[in-house]
N, C-alpha and C positions, 0 to 999 in steps of 0.2 A: 616318504612325504605324501600327504593327501593330494590328489590331483586338483587342479583348479578348473572351474567351469564358469561360464559367463554370468550366471545369476548369483554367484556366491556373494558378491557385494552389491547386487542390484535387486534385492527383494523388498526394499521399502515401497510401500503403497502398491504392492503387487495385487492383482485380482486373480489371475491364474497363469499357468505356464505349461503349454503343451508343445511337445516336439517329438520327432522320430529319432532324437539323440538325447543323451543325458545332458542337462544344462544346469544342474545344481548338485554340488558335491555331496551334500548330506542326504539327498534323495536316494532311497534304497528299494523302491518299489518297481513294478513293471512299467513299461512305456505304453503298451497297448494290450487290449484284449481282443482277440479275433474269433470269428465264427467261421467254421469250415462248411462249405456249401453241401458237400456230399452227405454228411450225417448230422449237420447242425451242432457238432461238438464245439466247445469254446475253450480257449487257452490263453493265458497271459504270456507275454514275451518281454524280456529285459533286453539289455544291450550287450554287444560283444566288445572285444579289445579296442575296436575303433570308435567306441562311444555311440555307434549307430545301432538301432534296434537289430536284433540278431536274425539276419536274413537267412542264414544257413539253417537255423533251427526252424524258422517259419516254413521254408521250402520242404524240409524233411517232414514236418507235421502235416502240411497241406497236401502233399503227395499228388500234386497236379490239380487239385481242386482250387476254384476261386475262393477267396477269403474276404470277409467283410468286417468292418470296424464295429465292435460292440462298445468298447470304452477306450477313450484317449485319456490317459491318466495325468492328473494335475501334479506338477513337480514343485508347486509353490509352497507346499506345506499346509495349505488351506483345505485340501481334500475336495476341490471343486472339479471333479472329473466331468468330461464331456461324454455323454452316454446316449446310446440308442438301443432300446430293448426290443423294439418291433422289427422283426427280421427283414421285411420287405422295404424298410426305410433306412437300413444300414448302408452307408457308403462303402463302395468296394475299395479294398486295400491292394496296392500294387507293390510287390516286394522288389523294387529296383535296388540293386546293390549300392548304387551311388547316391540315390535320392528317393528313398522309400516315401510313399505318399498315399493319400486316399482321394477319391473323387466321387461325387454324387452323380446320379443318373439324370439329374435335371427335372425329375418328376416328383419325388417325395423324400429323397434321402437327406438326412441331416442329423447332427448331434446336438444335444441339449446340455447346457451347464446349469444345474439346479441350484438356485440360491433363494433364500426366503423372499426377497423383494426384487428378484430378477435383475433387470438392467440397472436398477437403482443401486444395487449392491456392488456391481463391478465397475461402475462409473462413480463420479461424485454427484450422487442424487440426480442422475440423468443428464449431467452436464459435462464436466471435464472428464477426460480419459485419454489413454494412449494405447494403440494396438500396433505391434510390430509382427509382421507375418511373412513367411516364405510361401508364395503362392504362384500358381500358373494360371494366367488369365485365359478366359474364353469369351466369346461374344454371343450373348444371349440376354433376353429380358430376365434378369436374375438378381437375387439378393444373396450376396456371398456370406455375410455374417451379421449378427446383431438382432435387433427387434424392429418391427415395422407394423403399424396399423394406420393405413392412410398416410397422412402427412406427419404423424407423430412417430418419430423413429430415431434410432441410433444405429446406422447401418451403412453398408457399402454395396456398390455394383462393380464387380471385377471380371469382366466389363459388362456394360449394357450393350444392347444389340447395335448401337451406333459406334461401337469401339471406343467409347469414352468410359473412363473410370470415375465413379461418383462417391463422395463421402458426405453423409448427412447426419451430423451428431445433434439432432434436435428437430424442431419443426421445419419441414421442407416447404419451400426450397430457398436456401440462402444464395445470394448472387455468386459467391465464390464456393464452388462445390465440385468441380470436375476438371479433368484434362484428358486429352486424347492419348490413349494407351494402346493403339493398334500395333505399334512396334513390338509390344510384349505379348501379343496374342500367342498362346501355346509356348511361352518361354517362361522358365523359372526366374523369378525376380523377388527382391525384398521390398516390401511396402511398409511405410509407417504412416499411421493416421493419428492425428492429435487434435483434441479440442481443448483450448485454454479457456480462461474465463472471458476472453475477448475475441479470440481468433479460431479459425478452422485451418488446419495445416495438413498437407499430404506430401509424402516423399516417395520416390522410387529409385532403386539403385544407388542409394546414398545421396541423392540429390533432391532438393526441395522443388516440388512441382507447382504448388500454390500455397499461399499464406494470405488469407483475407479476413477482414473483420466479419464476425458473425453477428447478424442482426436479429435473429429469430429466437424463440423461446426454447427452453430445455425440453428434453424428452420426458414425458410423464408416465409412460407405459410401465408395467410391472411384469411383463413376460420375461421368461428366462432367456438368456443369451443363447443364440443358435449359431452353429457353424455349418455352412452349406445351404443356409436359408436365413431370412430375417423373421424370427418367430412373431406371430401375430395374425396376419391374414395374407392374402395373395399367394395361396399355396401353389398356384401355377408357375410361380417365379422361383422355384427351387433352382439351385446353382449347379453348374458343371465345373466350377472353379476347383482346382486341385490344391491340397494343403500338405505341407511338411512340418511347419512350425507356426505357432501362434501364441504370442505373449501379450498380456494386457495389464495395464496399471489403471488405478481408479482416479488418476489425476494426470495433468501434463507433467512430463518428466524433463530433465535438463537436456540441452543440446548435447552435452558431453556424454550423458548416458545413452542417448539415442545413437550417437555415432559409434560408441563403443560396442553396443549390442549389434548394430547393423554390420560393422566391419567384421566382428567375430563370425557372424552368420555367413557373410559373403565369402570369407576365407574358408570356413569349414565346409560349406556346401559347394564351393567352386562356382559361384554364380557371378 
């Protein structure tokens, strides 16, 4: 029998799907491409019997060297890989056997998802969209993912330097946009961010943290979606947020879908 994975029946309206585990049964490519610091060699890595990226193979290959993310491969079938070809901008990968992840240095590290019309393609024309991510928050003036040019943005802060988490899916700043996330500083957690045609919603740990009417306009930027930064400007606000999984849809998805995906990830990663 073919194994079952969480996205097998959850690919409708998908924008991209990144993870340090296999999450779609028909996907047969690698999960990540790494660069080895000692000689700048690059290599793709798939997953082991536990469905997690093959840490034993990575450790053998890196031979004690630090390694950095060149490509986080998209499992959605759309080929929207998250890539960074400039070496000094590649986030460092940490081969934790239970929770492999990458983390930027907060200076210039980030990955880019290349699409013809940028954020417009991975949302519903800069408006509706859903992101479900396994992340570890830090406290810094930082943009953790998305796009941002001044007030025109579709982005998050996980966390800002005041220990609040912010979600801005359009023209900033909507009255409902943040909650205090200090308890999750340096803790692995699952977060869901959703913009419907009327509301802005954020969840953490499978619990709704806010749900408020959105009063401002849609994001009109066309920059490509970034992970570890919000592509556009404010380069000093690169993130130190850590990532293990990030799935995006170009619309608001059902509560049942959200809960199914969240619970699967919580159980798998033990968070």
